[in-house]
C-alpha positions, 0 to 999 in steps of 0.5 A: 921407617920408610917401608918394610917387607912382610913376606912380600907385603910392603909396610908403608908409613911415609907419604912418599913411599905410599905415593910411589906405591899408589902411582905404580899401581894406578893403572890396575883394573882391580884391587883387593882391600881390607881395613883394620879398626879397633872397636874392641879397644877404642871408643871411636873406631877409625881406620888404623891400617889399609891392606891393598893387593893387586895381582902381583903386589901387596902393601899395608898402608899405615894412615896414622902418620900420613893421614888420608891417602888421597890417591887410593881414594881416587882408585877406589872411587873409579868406576873402572877399578873393581874393588874386592872386599870380604864382608864390605859393609863395615869397611865401607862405613869406616872409609866413608866416616874417615875419608868421605870416600864412596867406593864403586864397582864392588865385589864382595866375596862373602856375599858371593859365597852365600849366594853359592850356598857355601855354609862356612863363608868366613874368610878363614874358612874360605881360604882354607877351603880353596887355598889350603891356607890356615889363618892364625886366629890369635890376632882377631881381636888385636889392638891395631891402634898400637904402634909399633906393630909386630911382624906377625901382626903385619903378616896376619893383616897382609893375609886378609887381601893376599888371596882375595883376587883369586878367591873372586875369580873362583866365585865369579866363575861359579856364579856365572856357571850357575846363572847367579852372577846378576844376583851378586851384581844387584847386591854389590850395587846396593853396597855402593850406597853404604854410609857411616850413620852416626848414632843418635847420642843419648839414646844408645841405652835403649838398644842395650840388651835387656833394656826392655825388661826395665821399668821406666824409672829404672830406664832413667837411671840406666840412661844416666849411668850409660851416658856417664860411661860413654863420657868416660870412655870418650875421654879415655878413648877406650871401648865402653865395655872396658870402662864398665860392663853392661851387667854393672849398668843394669845392676846400678839401674835396678839397685840404685845405690845411694852412697859410694859404700853401696857400690861394692855390692854391685855385681861386675863393678870394678874396684878401681872404678869405685875408688876413682869415680864412685862419687860420679857414679852415685851422682849419675844414679841420683840424677836418674832417680830424680827425673820427673814422672812425665819425663821418664824415658820410654821406648819409641812406638814401633811402626804399627801396621794394620795387620789384616786378620790373615797376615800371619797366614800370608807370611806362612804361605810366602815362607813355604814358597821361599823354603821350597825355592831354598831347597831347589837352589840349595841356599840358606832360606835366610840368605834367599829372602829374610823374614822381614822381606817376606812381611813386606811382601805380605803387606804389599798385597801385590797382585802382579810381578810389577807390583812386587817390584815396588816392595821395599828391599825385595831384589829383582833376582828374588822376584825372578826366582819366587815372584810367581809363587809369591803372587799365588800365595797372596 
């Protein structure tokens, strides 16, 4: 297949048709972009589709047969092209991981809608609110790595960028009207530094929900069975939970079965898995049990701050300033300023607006709106 149309969006899976399309749009000053990964299905996520829309054209580029579409990278990294996403963070990480691209000049309609105080800021809710378009949710968890893709999957993917430029127009007008465009621009500039950070291998088990409730001995078993699961998932290229759920890992860590026959008593343990890999699972449990006392895993010590006695009181006063501003600005308090940033302000002991400017992660627009109040509260 060289190209196929899906309700005005071209499906392009040949180098020459992709090149032709990208050449035709090479002089645009703005474009909308979305990517489809398959983290719900695959061990290692990557980009399986790229959806691109200009004012009058849309295409779905399939990178599996063609590799990295270099001309698209040139557009996305050009300072003179505004690139519009909805919830850019994960897309930017995948674009960096797969192609090494660093997108510049970003507009994110999710961030924009939050800064306007819109409560339902998911793309489906925004498209329904502004364009009366209803997205069919049945493909939300679709496996985008499968081929061929069905026509309705392609149509679903095309919808993700088809309205984004018009949505951006609306958001930009509203942000300008309310004097908040520079807030959004500060947030967008920070997105330009988004990178794919590889996880520290072997330590992911500490981030599993519930790991802090285990003893150090149980943690040693959890580490071994979680690493076994990761190895199998990587070999099969399957999402880890599709190999074995976290519930079964925790049961293994607590009950430490010593034989294959004991595995069937483990809650959430797939029968087929016992038949295929029972001996490997028991071996992983045994490795965990045999870890010497001195080498048992422990959680890294969190950064310790010397809390002065009135730290919590300071944070509470800062929170009052934040909450009052949130009411005045009709914004969600967490969107206006997270608790973590309030704690950074409390630790800083800042005595002036200039000193507030050095507080980690605190934005200039937040200092504009709450700086005087913060200084008074401190």
